[in-house]
N, C-alpha and C positions, 0 to 999 in steps of 0.2 A: 534601560536602554539595553543591556546585556541581554536581558530576556527576548526582547524584540529580534536581535541578532540570532538567538539561538533557534527561535521559531522559523525565521527567514532560513538559516541553514537546514533545519530539519525538513521542511516543505520543498525548498530547492532541490534537494539531493533526491528526495523520493519521487518529485515529478519528472526529473531526469532519467532515474531509473524505470519510470512508467514509459516514457517515449522510447527507451533502449528496448524495451521489452516490447512494445508494439511494433517497433521494427524488425526485431529479430524472430518473430512469430508469424510473419505475413505469409510463409511458405509451409506452414503447419499443416498437416493432414490429419493428424490424430484430433477428433472431436469427441468431446463427452457433454451430456446434459447434466446439470446441476439439480440435485432434487431439494427443493425448498420445502416448506410445511405444508402447503397446499397443491402447489403445482411445481413444474420443471421449467426450466430456463431454455432458450433456444442452444442448439448445440454449439459449445465454445471450443477453441482450442485449448489442450489441457495445460500447455505453457501459460497461457492466459489465466486460467484458473488459478494456477500455483503461484504467478506472479502478482496476480493482485492481491491474493491472500498474504502474501510475504510483504508487500508494499504497504497492504492497510495494518497489517500487525506492527510493521516499523514505525508507522504514523501515530498509532496509538499508544505504542510503548515509549516513544519519544515524548508524546504529550504527557504521559504519566508521569515520567522522571522529571519533566520540567517542572509539572505542577508540584510535586512531592519536593524539589528542592525550593521552591517558594515558599510552601508552608514551614520547612525547616528554618528558613533563615528568617521569618518573622517572628 
């Protein structure tokens, strides 16, 4: 049950950060394309690129630490 609370807290905080980021970058004029392996994306605001990478790193880091805590307790 405690693990579910940690997952809920992790995702709710990151979803809240995502919505705050979307609201705050609506008037951004600086746009850039992201180079993927084979093609480029549409022009995206730089704040969205940085914010989404921060949020995805936060989610992955949180999931990794929760997973390591579960294996340590077993």
